[in-house]
C-alpha positions in Angstrom: 12.8 -33.9 -54.1 12.4 -36.8 -56.5 12.7 -36.5 -60.3 8.9 -36.0 -60.9 8.7 -33.3 -58.2 11.8 -31.5 -59.6 10.3 -31.6 -63.1 7.0 -30.1 -61.9 9.0 -27.4 -60.1 10.8 -26.6 -63.4 7.5 -26.5 -65.3 6.0 -24.0 -62.8 9.2 -21.8 -63.2 8.9 -22.1 -67.0 5.3 -21.1 -67.0 6.1 -18.0 -64.8 8.8 -17.1 -67.3 6.5 -17.3 -70.3 3.8 -15.3 -68.6 6.3 -12.6 -67.8 7.5 -12.4 -71.4 4.0 -12.2 -72.8 2.1 -10.1 -70.2 4.2 -8.7 -67.4 7.4 -7.1 -68.7 5.6 -4.3 -70.5 4.1 -2.7 -67.4 6.3 -4.0 -64.6 9.9 -5.0 -65.6 10.9 -5.6 -62.0 8.2 -8.2 -61.3 8.8 -9.6 -64.8 12.5 -9.9 -64.0 11.9 -11.8 -60.8 9.6 -14.2 -62.7 12.4 -14.6 -65.3 14.9 -15.3 -62.5 12.8 -18.4 -61.6 12.4 -19.2 -65.3 16.2 -19.5 -65.7 16.1 -22.6 -63.6 14.0 -24.6 -66.1 16.5 -25.2 -69.0 19.3 -26.5 -66.7 17.0 -28.8 -64.9 15.5 -30.2 -68.1 19.1 -30.5 -69.5 20.1 -32.5 -66.5 17.1 -34.9 -66.8 17.8 -35.3 -70.6 21.3 -36.5 -69.7 19.8 -38.8 -67.1 17.3 -40.1 -69.6 19.9 -40.7 -72.2 21.9 -42.8 -69.8 19.0 -44.9 -68.6 16.7 -45.1 -71.6 16.0 -48.6 -73.0 15.7 -47.3 -76.5 17.5 -44.1 -77.5 16.0 -44.1 -81.0 12.5 -44.0 -79.6 13.6 -41.2 -77.2 14.9 -39.2 -80.2 11.8 -39.8 -82.2 9.6 -38.7 -79.3 11.5 -35.4 -79.0 11.4 -34.9 -82.8 7.6 -35.4 -82.8 7.0 -32.9 -80.0 9.5 -30.4 -81.4 7.4 -30.4 -84.6 4.2 -30.0 -82.6 5.7 -27.2 -80.4 6.9 -25.2 -83.4 3.6 -23.6 -84.3 2.6 -23.2 -80.6 5.9 -21.4 -80.0 5.4 -19.1 -83.0 1.9 -18.2 -81.9 3.1 -17.4 -78.4 6.1 -15.4 -79.7 4.6 -13.6 -82.7 0.9 -14.2 -82.8 1.0 -16.2 -86.0 1.9 -19.6 -87.4 5.5 -20.1 -88.4 4.5 -20.1 -92.1 2.0 -17.3 -92.8 0.6 -15.8 -96.0 0.0 -12.1 -95.8 -0.6 -9.3 -98.3 3.1 -8.8 -98.6 3.8 -12.5 -99.4 4.8 -15.5 -97.4 6.2 -15.1 -93.9 8.5 -17.8 -92.6 9.7 -17.8 -89.0 12.3 -20.4 -88.3 12.5 -19.9 -84.5 12.1 -23.1 -82.7 11.1 -24.1 -79.1 13.2 -25.5 -76.3 12.2 -29.0 -77.2 13.9 -28.5 -80.6 17.1 -27.5 -78.7 16.7 -30.6 -76.4 16.4 -32.7 -79.6 19.7 -31.4 -80.9 21.2 -32.0 -77.5 20.2 -35.6 -77.5 21.6 -36.0 -81.0 24.9 -34.4 -79.8 25.1 -37.0 -77.0 24.6 -39.8 -79.5 27.3 -38.4 -81.7 29.6 -38.1 -78.7 29.2 -41.8 -78.0 29.4 -43.1 -81.6 32.4 -44.6 -83.3 33.4 -41.5 -85.4 36.8 -39.9 -85.3 37.1 -37.1 -82.8 37.4 -34.3 -85.4 34.2 -35.6 -87.0 32.4 -35.5 -83.7 33.7 -31.9 -83.0 32.5 -30.8 -86.4 29.0 -32.3 -86.1 28.5 -31.1 -82.5 29.7 -27.6 -83.5 27.1 -27.7 -86.4 24.4 -28.7 -83.9 25.3 -25.8 -81.7 25.0 -23.4 -84.7 21.6 -24.9 -85.6 20.5 -24.5 -82.0 20.7 -20.8 -82.4 17.2 -20.8 -84.0 15.9 -22.6 -80.9 15.0 -21.4 -77.5 18.0 -21.7 -75.1 20.6 -22.2 -77.8 23.9 -24.0 -77.1 23.5 -24.2 -73.3 21.8 -27.6 -73.0 24.3 -29.1 -75.5 27.3 -28.1 -73.5 25.6 -28.9 -70.2 24.6 -32.4 -71.2 27.9 -33.3 -72.7 29.6 -32.3 -69.5 27.0 -34.2 -67.4 27.5 -37.2 -69.5 31.3 -37.0 -69.5 31.5 -36.9 -65.7 28.5 -39.2 -65.1 30.5 -41.5 -62.8 31.7 -38.8 -60.4 28.9 -36.8 -58.8 31.3 -34.1 -57.4 33.1 -33.5 -60.7 29.7 -33.6 -62.5 28.4 -30.8 -60.3 31.5 -28.7 -60.6 31.5 -28.9 -64.4 27.8 -28.2 -64.6 28.2 -25.2 -62.3 31.1 -23.7 -64.2 29.3 -24.1 -67.5 26.2 -22.4 -66.0 28.3 -19.5 -64.6 30.0 -18.9 -68.0 26.6 -18.9 -69.7 25.1 -16.5 -67.1 28.1 -14.2 -67.4 27.8 -14.0 -71.1 24.4 -12.3 -70.8 23.9 -11.1 -67.3 25.1 -7.6 -68.1 22.2 -7.3 -70.6 19.6 -9.1 -68.5 20.3 -9.3 -64.7 17.9 -12.2 -64.2 20.2 -14.6 -66.2 22.1 -15.1 -63.0 19.3 -17.5 -62.1 21.0 -20.2 -64.3 23.7 -20.5 -61.7 21.4 -21.7 -59.0 20.0 -24.7 -60.9 23.0 -27.0 -60.5 23.0 -26.2 -56.8 19.3 -27.2 -56.5 19.9 -30.4 -58.4 23.0 -31.3 -56.3 21.6 -30.5 -52.9 17.9 -31.1 -53.3 17.5 -34.0 -55.9 17.4 -37.3 -54.0 18.0 -39.5 -57.0 14.7 -41.2 -56.8 12.4 -41.3 -59.9 9.1 -40.9 -58.1 5.9 -42.4 -59.4 6.4 -44.4 -62.7 2.9 -43.8 -63.9 2.8 -42.8 -67.6 1.1 -39.5 -66.7 4.4 -38.2 -65.3 6.4 -39.2 -68.4 4.0 -37.6 -70.9 2.9 -34.5 -68.9 5.8 -32.2 -69.9 5.6 -33.2 -73.6 1.9 -32.3 -73.7 2.0 -29.4 -71.4 4.8 -27.5 -73.2 3.1 -26.9 -76.5 -0.4 -26.7 -74.9 0.5 -23.9 -72.5 2.3 -22.0 -75.2 -0.7 -22.2 -77.5 -3.1 -21.1 -74.7 -0.9 -18.2 -73.6 -0.4 -17.2 -77.3 -4.2 -17.2 -77.9 -4.8 -15.2 -74.7 -2.2 -12.6 -75.9 -3.8 -12.3 -79.3 -7.3 -11.8 -77.8 -5.9 -9.3 -75.3 -4.2 -7.2 -78.1 -7.4 -7.3 -80.2 -9.4 -6.2 -77.2 
C-alpha cells in the first residue's frame, strides 16, 4: 500500500472506533471492542506519517501552523462528539469549560517535540520541554504515545530495521500499560507491523485532495457523529 492508501485505511479504522464509542459499546461491548481493535491502528499510522512529513516537508513552520489551525477547528467538534456540547458552554449553573482536545492537538504537540529535539538547545532543556509537552498532551486524545513514537522514528530514520524495532517496542509498552483495562488496546501492537510489511514507501497521487482530506474529514466526521448522537438521545 502507498501512503495515501494507508492513510485512508487509518481513517476508516478511526471512523469505526468513533462510531463504537458513541453508538455501539452501550448495547454490544464485544462488537464495540472489535471496532476499537481496528481503531487502535489509527494513531500509530498517523504518528508514522507525521514523522515522515516532518522529515520531508519543505516548510516545517507552515506544517506546524496547519496543524494548529485544524487543532483549533477540531476542538469544538471533538467536544460535541464526546459531550454533546461546545467546549465552552453557559448553563444555569454557570460556565462549563471542557479542556479535552482532539488527536490533531496531540499531533501538533508531537510536531513541536520533534522541532525541539532538532533545535540547538542543551539536552536538559530539550528533556524539560518535551516532558512538558507530554504532560500537556494528557488533555488530548492519544496522549504521550505519538510523541514517543515520532521521536523514536526520527532518531532511527536512517535504519529501517532499528526504526521498526523501536516503534514496535514502544507500541508494546503502551499497549501493556492499558490492555488489562481494555483488551482491544493490543491493536496498537499491530500497526508497526502493518507499516513495516505493507507500506511500499510510495506517496501515491500528489493531488491536493489527498493532502487535505484528513484535515477536513477529522473535524467534519466528529461533528456529524456528535449531532447524530444528540438527535438520537433527544429522540
